[in-house]
VOPAGU-2260 file (C-alpha; in pm, 1 decimal, decimal comma):
REM VOPAGU-2260
SITE   aa  ch    i         X         Y         Z
SITE  UNK   A    0    1428,9    1842,8   -2770,2
SITE  UNK   A    1    1151,8    2015,8   -2963,8
SITE  UNK   A    2     850,2    1839,0   -3119,3
SITE  UNK   A    3     542,4    1961,9   -3302,1
SITE  UNK   A    4     191,2    1919,3   -3157,1
SITE  UNK   A    5      99,6    1628,1   -3384,4
SITE  UNK   A    6     414,3    1436,6   -3286,9
SITE  UNK   A    7     350,5    1512,6   -2917,2
SITE  UNK   A    8      -4,7    1372,1   -2939,9
SITE  UNK   A    9     109,9    1066,0   -3130,8
SITE  UNK   A   10     405,3     981,5   -2904,9
SITE  UNK   A   11     297,6    1122,1   -2569,0
SITE  UNK   A   12     382,6     804,8   -2372,3
SITE  UNK   A   13     735,2     792,4   -2515,4
SITE  UNK   A   14     785,2    1162,3   -2453,9
SITE  UNK   A   15     672,6    1125,0   -2092,2
SITE  UNK   A   16     925,5     844,4   -2043,2
SITE  UNK   A   17    1199,9    1074,1   -2168,2
SITE  UNK   A   18    1078,0    1352,4   -1939,4
SITE  UNK   A   19    1080,3    1112,2   -1644,1
SITE  UNK   A   20    1442,6    1039,7   -1733,3
SITE  UNK   A   21    1528,6    1406,9   -1686,1
SITE  UNK   A   22    1490,9    1542,6   -2039,1
SITE  UNK   A   23    1297,9    1863,1   -2111,4
SITE  UNK   A   24    1074,1    1866,4   -2418,8
SITE  UNK   A   25     938,0    2175,3   -2593,2
SITE  UNK   A   26     611,9    2144,1   -2787,1
SITE  UNK   A   27     580,9    2380,7   -3081,1
SITE  UNK   A   28     300,4    2492,0   -3313,2
SITE  UNK   A   29     424,3    2590,4   -3657,9
SITE  UNK   A   30     777,7    2607,6   -3519,7
SITE  UNK   A   31     679,7    2842,8   -3235,4
SITE  UNK   A   32     727,6    2697,6   -2885,1
SITE  UNK   A   33     398,1    2689,9   -2691,2
SITE  UNK   A   34     460,1    2446,6   -2403,4
SITE  UNK   A   35     734,2    2280,4   -2204,5
SITE  UNK   A   36     720,8    1922,7   -2067,6
SITE  UNK   A   37     928,9    1881,5   -1754,4
SITE  UNK   A   38     926,5    1629,4   -1473,0
SITE  UNK   A   39     742,7    1708,2   -1153,7
SITE  UNK   A   40     920,5    1649,7    -827,9
SITE  UNK   A   41     696,5    1512,3    -552,3
SITE  UNK   A   42     632,6    1743,7    -262,0
SITE  UNK   A   43     827,9    1642,9      43,0
SITE  UNK   A   44     645,8    1705,3     364,6
SITE  UNK   A   45     801,3    1687,5     705,1
SITE  UNK   A   46     601,8    1462,0     932,9
SITE  UNK   A   47     612,5    1566,6    1294,3
SITE  UNK   A   48     690,3    1291,8    1541,9
SITE  UNK   A   49     510,9    1215,7    1868,9
SITE  UNK   A   50     167,2    1344,2    1763,8
SITE  UNK   A   51      -4,9    1067,1    1961,6
SITE  UNK   A   52     221,4    1069,5    2263,9
SITE  UNK   A   53      21,5    1006,2    2578,0
SITE  UNK   A   54    -300,8     909,2    2398,5
SITE  UNK   A   55    -266,2     538,3    2474,1
SITE  UNK   A   56     -63,9     298,2    2685,5
SITE  UNK   A   57      78,4     -36,4    2584,1
SITE  UNK   A   58     -51,6    -297,1    2832,3
SITE  UNK   A   59     204,4    -488,4    3037,6
SITE  UNK   A   60      97,1    -822,1    2887,2
SITE  UNK   A   61     131,8    -690,4    2530,8
SITE  UNK   A   62     383,8    -957,4    2433,8
SITE  UNK   A   63     230,2   -1239,9    2635,9
SITE  UNK   A   64     181,0   -1570,0    2448,3
SITE  UNK   A   65    -149,2   -1610,6    2268,5
SITE  UNK   A   66    -402,3   -1874,5    2375,8
SITE  UNK   A   67    -346,3   -2218,7    2220,1
SITE  UNK   A   68    -662,4   -2206,4    2004,5
SITE  UNK   A   69    -554,3   -1878,2    1843,1
SITE  UNK   A   70    -202,7   -2008,1    1777,7
SITE  UNK   A   71    -354,6   -2321,4    1622,2
SITE  UNK   A   72    -571,5   -2107,1    1392,5
SITE  UNK   A   73    -262,9   -1918,6    1271,6
SITE  UNK   A   74    -103,4   -2254,2    1195,4
SITE  UNK   A   75    -401,1   -2352,9     979,8
SITE  UNK   A   76    -532,6   -2608,2    1225,6
SITE  UNK   A   77    -902,8   -2649,2    1293,4
SITE  UNK   A   78   -1003,9   -2517,7    1634,3
SITE  UNK   A   79   -1078,9   -2795,0    1876,9
SITE  UNK   A   80   -1439,0   -2807,2    1988,7
SITE  UNK   A   81   -1528,8   -2924,0    2334,9
SITE  UNK   A   82   -1718,1   -3250,6    2310,6
SITE  UNK   A   83   -2055,2   -3266,9    2480,5
SITE  UNK   A   84   -2139,5   -3581,7    2668,5
SITE  UNK   A   85   -2456,5   -3691,2    2839,9
SITE  UNK   A   86   -2478,9   -3775,8    3204,5
SITE  UNK   A   87   -2396,1   -4138,0    3133,8
SITE  UNK   A   88   -2070,5   -4041,5    2965,8
SITE  UNK   A   89   -2200,7   -4130,3    2618,5
SITE  UNK   A   90   -2153,6   -3889,4    2328,9
SITE  UNK   A   91   -2496,8   -3772,0    2201,7
SITE  UNK   A   92   -2451,1   -3922,9    1849,7
SITE  UNK   A   93   -2337,5   -4269,8    1952,5
């Protein structure tokens, strides 16, 4: 498809959608082609594996159950506070 510069400026978003769909668009000035719109393929990079091998160790208790207060917090429960009592067994605010 070939469009003039004015049409390209006016309908750039639509033209880019067509380009993304695989179409090639030529932009012309006074009927003379001056630019080509084509889609850009993302660069594919190969990621090497095992870059961090040996830098850390997973502890043996990695999958051990969490303490009850942490599990309660995940469940949305308020953490339980230890109550303070005086020597006589009375709570301070009683």
